[in-house]
Structure formats: C-alpha cells, structure tokens
C-alpha angles and dihedrals in degrees: 000000000000132000107238122190111206114197106194133135098202099094096193094052088043091058093051094047090051089055092049095050096043090052087054090057101259129133108231131206119183137202123186097206139029097252092054086042093058092051092046090054089056095042103039103037091217122203092216138014125214108196132192110207091217105062126133129258102025138029109265091224090056089051091050091049089052090051092050093046098050111085088214093056108027097094092054106114110236126202118191111216108181148144091238112104099171120123089234095060091045092050095045093048092047091045094053089048113273110161095206138012125200131167122221129293098043126182107251091227091053092051095046091049092051090049091052091048090048094048093046091051094047090050091047091051094048091048091052092053 
C-alpha cells in the first residue's frame, strides 16, 4: 500500500479518484489547491503525487518544479492527471520531471497500472542508492 497525495480542485472527480485509489489498496491524502498540496507533501511524505495542472493559488508547473528542486521530495514520482490535452503542457510537464501524464477522463486500469510502474521504479531506484 502506498501513500498517494492527490492535488485536485474538482471535488467530484477527487471523490471518485479517492474511491478508485483506495479500492486498489492505497492510502489517499487530498488537497484542493497547490498551497495546501505543498504543505501536504511536507507533512505526509507521500510515496506518489497525482497533480492536476489547473488548481488554485499556484501554477502547477511551478509546484512540480519545486518538488523536483527539493532534495527531500525530488524522488517522489509525480503523475499529472489533467484536462489539458495540448502538446505544450505535456512537453513542459515531462521536461520538468513528471513521471506520467494522463488527460481526463482516464481509465481506472491505466492509472492504477501507471501508479504501480512509478512506485516500482521509485522503489528500485531507492534500493540501488
């Protein structure tokens, strides 16, 4: 079981995502904006972060950059899950260091599989260090 922090401002989508992740055996912490999300990263030490690119109070790309700059958080896998389906957002997120990028709506099975892959890669990377 992994601790997953979801930063998402759509409460309906957030509730659905929480159910899907919990049914896959994960502990889920949520934040409805980027500022709360940053504090939750520090206080909850998540194993994985799911980030919407359109959340209040901070540009999500800046949040992703902050996560990747900080030695304490840079190894946390980040999956972007957003309504943005433009190439520029995809390229920018991947360039900053997103481990996965999905547009809404996403199939539950694809998201769960991506989470498993990211967690396994992070565990393997930690074991080799």
